[in-house]
Wavefront OBJ file of the C-alpha trace (Angstrom):
o trace
v -4.925 -121.009 27.757
v -7.309 -119.398 30.263
v -9.351 -121.564 32.582
v -11.538 -118.682 33.730
v -15.110 -119.807 34.324
v -17.828 -118.361 32.137
v -21.121 -116.961 33.372
v -22.072 -115.099 36.525
v -19.372 -114.502 39.103
v -19.961 -116.056 42.514
v -21.216 -113.866 45.351
v -23.532 -110.878 45.431
v -23.660 -109.030 42.113
v -22.723 -105.361 42.090
v -23.088 -105.025 38.316
v -26.022 -102.595 38.442
v -24.239 -100.287 40.905
v -20.985 -100.574 38.932
v -22.770 -99.457 35.750
v -24.462 -96.515 37.547
v -21.147 -95.432 39.093
v -19.290 -95.705 35.769
v -21.968 -93.679 33.962
v -21.887 -90.932 36.602
v -18.078 -90.794 36.451
v -18.023 -90.474 32.658
v -20.713 -87.762 32.619
v -18.852 -85.926 35.384
v -15.431 -85.968 33.744
v -16.052 -86.293 30.004
v -19.687 -85.332 29.429
v -22.824 -87.024 28.212
v -21.712 -87.491 24.590
v -18.827 -89.760 25.603
v -21.015 -91.926 27.841
v -21.521 -94.600 25.193
v -22.591 -98.107 26.150
v -19.122 -99.357 25.246
v -17.332 -96.701 27.340
v -19.643 -97.277 30.299
v -19.188 -101.048 30.116
v -15.414 -100.702 29.879
v -15.304 -98.370 32.904
v -17.607 -100.702 34.871
v -15.671 -103.813 33.819
v -18.752 -105.516 32.358
v -20.074 -106.700 29.014
v -22.061 -103.925 27.195
v -25.040 -106.287 26.933
v -25.429 -106.069 30.725
v -26.357 -102.385 30.428
v -29.428 -103.340 28.428
v -30.164 -106.353 30.614
v -30.172 -104.232 33.782
v -31.686 -101.002 32.431
v -33.432 -101.830 29.153
v -32.015 -98.802 27.315
v -29.375 -96.117 27.639
v -32.131 -93.528 28.250
v -33.376 -95.583 31.198
v -29.795 -95.792 32.490
v -29.365 -92.002 32.342
v -32.719 -91.532 34.086
v -31.614 -93.890 36.856
v -28.277 -92.070 37.285
v -30.063 -88.734 37.706
v -32.770 -90.221 39.959
v -30.045 -91.754 42.140
v -28.385 -88.343 42.415
v -31.665 -86.626 43.299
v -32.636 -89.314 45.816
v -29.637 -88.355 47.981
v -30.935 -84.805 48.320
v -32.631 -83.601 51.486
v -36.384 -83.413 50.976
v -36.368 -85.010 47.531
v -39.665 -86.799 48.119
v -41.520 -83.713 49.370
v -43.781 -81.842 46.964
v -42.571 -78.509 45.595
v -45.407 -76.028 46.017
v -43.725 -72.612 46.043
v -40.721 -70.652 44.784
v -38.826 -70.890 48.064
v -38.941 -74.705 48.020
v -37.906 -74.818 44.375
v -34.847 -72.589 44.841
v -33.863 -74.595 47.947
v -34.212 -77.806 45.933
v -32.047 -76.442 43.105
v -29.353 -75.189 45.451
v -29.341 -78.518 47.313
v -28.713 -80.217 43.988
v -25.703 -78.034 43.258
v -24.220 -77.531 46.729
v -22.928 -81.127 46.852
v -19.564 -81.305 45.019
v -20.282 -84.726 43.444
v -23.760 -83.712 42.221
v -22.395 -80.374 41.007
v -19.666 -82.062 38.947
v -22.185 -84.360 37.269
v -24.526 -81.426 36.638
v -21.736 -79.305 35.181
v -20.643 -82.235 32.997
v -24.196 -82.489 31.677
v -24.419 -78.727 31.008
v -20.997 -78.644 29.300
v -22.095 -81.504 27.058
v -25.416 -79.859 26.244
v -23.839 -76.603 25.071
v -21.185 -78.258 22.911
v -23.112 -81.060 21.200
v -26.604 -81.195 19.709
v -26.770 -84.934 20.412
v -25.758 -84.451 24.034
v -28.207 -81.537 24.351
v -31.037 -83.810 23.207
v -30.036 -86.467 25.745
v -29.730 -83.966 28.603
v -33.036 -82.321 27.646
v -34.810 -85.678 27.567
v -33.378 -86.820 30.907
v -34.085 -83.495 32.633
v -37.617 -83.429 31.206
v -38.374 -86.926 32.474
v -36.733 -86.563 35.893
v -36.984 -82.911 37.023
v -39.176 -80.807 34.753
v -42.040 -83.289 35.025
v -42.020 -82.806 38.781
v -41.873 -79.005 38.494
v -44.580 -79.007 35.829
v -46.972 -80.752 38.217
v -46.527 -77.862 40.683
v -47.207 -74.884 38.415
v -50.436 -73.216 37.364
v -52.211 -75.011 34.508
v -52.215 -72.107 32.041
v -49.014 -71.986 29.966
v -47.625 -74.918 31.986
v -44.819 -75.745 29.554
v -43.685 -72.110 29.282
v -43.804 -71.667 33.065
v -41.681 -74.773 33.538
v -39.177 -73.607 30.902
v -38.895 -70.137 32.493
v -38.206 -71.746 35.861
v -35.561 -74.013 34.326
v -33.862 -71.036 32.645
v -33.776 -69.090 35.903
v -32.427 -72.012 37.946
v -29.790 -73.011 35.380
v -28.707 -69.356 35.200
v -28.312 -69.141 38.975
v -26.298 -72.329 39.332
v -24.201 -71.721 36.214
v -23.213 -68.226 37.323
v -22.666 -69.326 40.952
v -20.875 -72.645 40.401
v -19.740 -72.727 36.756
v -18.661 -69.217 35.761
v -18.262 -68.264 39.452
v -18.956 -64.548 39.157
v -17.596 -63.150 42.429
v -20.800 -61.546 43.752
v -22.813 -64.746 43.198
v -20.058 -66.971 44.562
v -19.811 -64.878 47.731
v -23.557 -64.478 48.260
v -24.982 -66.466 51.118
v -27.338 -69.255 50.205
v -30.215 -67.727 52.203
v -29.741 -64.418 50.337
v -30.026 -66.143 46.963
v -33.150 -67.971 48.105
v -34.763 -64.798 49.500
v -34.030 -62.720 46.379
v -34.854 -65.284 43.682
v -37.772 -67.177 45.252
v -40.340 -64.441 44.394
v -39.304 -64.580 40.716
v -39.684 -68.364 40.657
v -42.984 -68.053 42.545
v -44.240 -65.664 39.856
v -43.311 -68.133 37.119
v -45.051 -70.909 39.067
v -48.326 -69.209 39.984
v -48.402 -65.595 38.764
v -50.126 -63.967 35.832
v -47.765 -64.084 32.836
v -49.884 -61.531 30.982
v -50.428 -63.859 28.047
v -54.210 -64.166 28.252
l 1 2 3 4 5 6 7 8 9 10 11 12 13 14 15 16 17 18 19 20 21 22 23 24 25 26 27 28 29 30 31 32 33 34 35 36 37 38 39 40 41 42 43 44 45 46 47 48 49 50 51 52 53 54 55 56 57 58 59 60 61 62 63 64 65 66 67 68 69 70 71 72 73 74 75 76 77 78 79 80 81 82 83 84 85 86 87 88 89 90 91 92 93 94 95 96 97 98 99 100 101 102 103 104 105 106 107 108 109 110 111 112 113 114 115 116 117 118 119 120 121 122 123 124 125 126 127 128 129 130 131 132 133 134 135 136 137 138 139 140 141 142 143 144 145 146 147 148 149 150 151 152 153 154 155 156 157 158 159 160 161 162 163 164 165 166 167 168 169 170 171 172 173 174 175 176 177 178 179 180 181 182 183 184 185 186 187 188 189 190 191 192 193 194
């Protein structure tokens, strides 16, 4: 018969950080669809109810995981006002191996599962696209933001996922110099849509 005490363990609680770490690990290795509350709790060594106690919902947990990733990036808090800054921001996100693995896990999930795609879309919309959307011209704001997202995902997927040789070999500053004007056009240029 176990005599293990019930309730909160003594000492400083690391439960919140354990849940964030476990979620990031599952997304990184197995994808978004497998990051269920039960799987996260098991990986973190906690009761599933603690996920909701600490984060309120699984959506809020995913948002926090992505915000935590972004917060480690250089210049995360600075406003993005032009194409050069946006491409730099995107490359910073993907140049770190740990961030890249989580990002690739999210993309893999999104292209193989409608449910995972909805989750990834919702998280990205709330954490990244909202920020980009605030920086683009007001006309056709949603389309501009979507065009930027398509361009950025294409760059990082070809460079870090598919690893086409020319993109993998290209210097970071070359990619920024070549693609920034395209992103700048999507941000502030005339899309010819009236």
